[in-house]
N, C-alpha and C positions, 0 to 999 in steps of 0.2 A: 731881258734876255730874250732873243728871238728864236722861236722854234718853227720848224716847217709844219705845215698843216698835216694832221693825221699821223704825226710821228709818235713813237713810243720809245721810252728808255726805262730800264729797270733801276730800282733804287740802288742795287749793288753797283751799277755802272757809275753812279754819281759819287759813291764813296771814294775819296782820294782825289776827286776832281779839284782843279784850281779855279776859283772864281776871281775875276778882276772887276772892280767897280770903275765908275767913270773917272775917278781921280787916280787910278792906277794902283790902288791898294789891293793886295792879294790875300785870299783866304783859302784854306783847305777844307773841303766838305768832309765831314765825318759821319753825317747821317741825314736822313730826311724824315721828318715827323709830320703828323697831321694835327693841326690846331682847330678847335671848334670856336667860331667867332660868337659874339653876343647875339648875332642873328641866326645862330645854329647852322651856319655854313661851314664847310670844310675848307681850310686854308693850308696848303702845303708850306712847310717851314724848313729851310735848309739850316742845319746846325753846322757851324764852321769855326775854325781856329785861324786867327790872323797869322800871316807869314811876314817875316822881316825882309829886309832888302836882299838877303841872300837866299830867300826861299825856305828858311828854317821856321818851324812853328814857334811862335812867341809863347812864353810861359804864362799861362793864365791860371795856374794852380788848379787844373782840372776843369775849369769852366770853359764854356764855348759861347759863341754868339748865335742868335737865331735871326734869319732873314726870311721874311715872308716872300714866297715865290712871286707874288704880284708886285713886289717892290724892286725887282731886279731888272727893270727896264734900263737898257743901255749897258748892262753888265755883259761880260763874256765868260765862257766856261770852257776849260780845256780838260777833256776826259783823259784819264790815265789808263794805260793798259793793265789788265788784270791777268795773272797767271791762272789758268784753268786746270 
């Protein structure tokens, strides 16, 4: 995922965003968490639910997937408007 230098985005803005990987599979972001690596480094992890061909969330029985932010090279993200 390519970001502009010195850009900022709130965690709330990511919630509900649609992520698309290089193969075209889509996921809905439900949260962003921070993982501590074995080297004691902080790694942002996006928690997401897979979407089917119609954009509906697949039933994972309450489970979600975690994607390390550093592994999202080549992915796109579409932010969703939030009511304020």
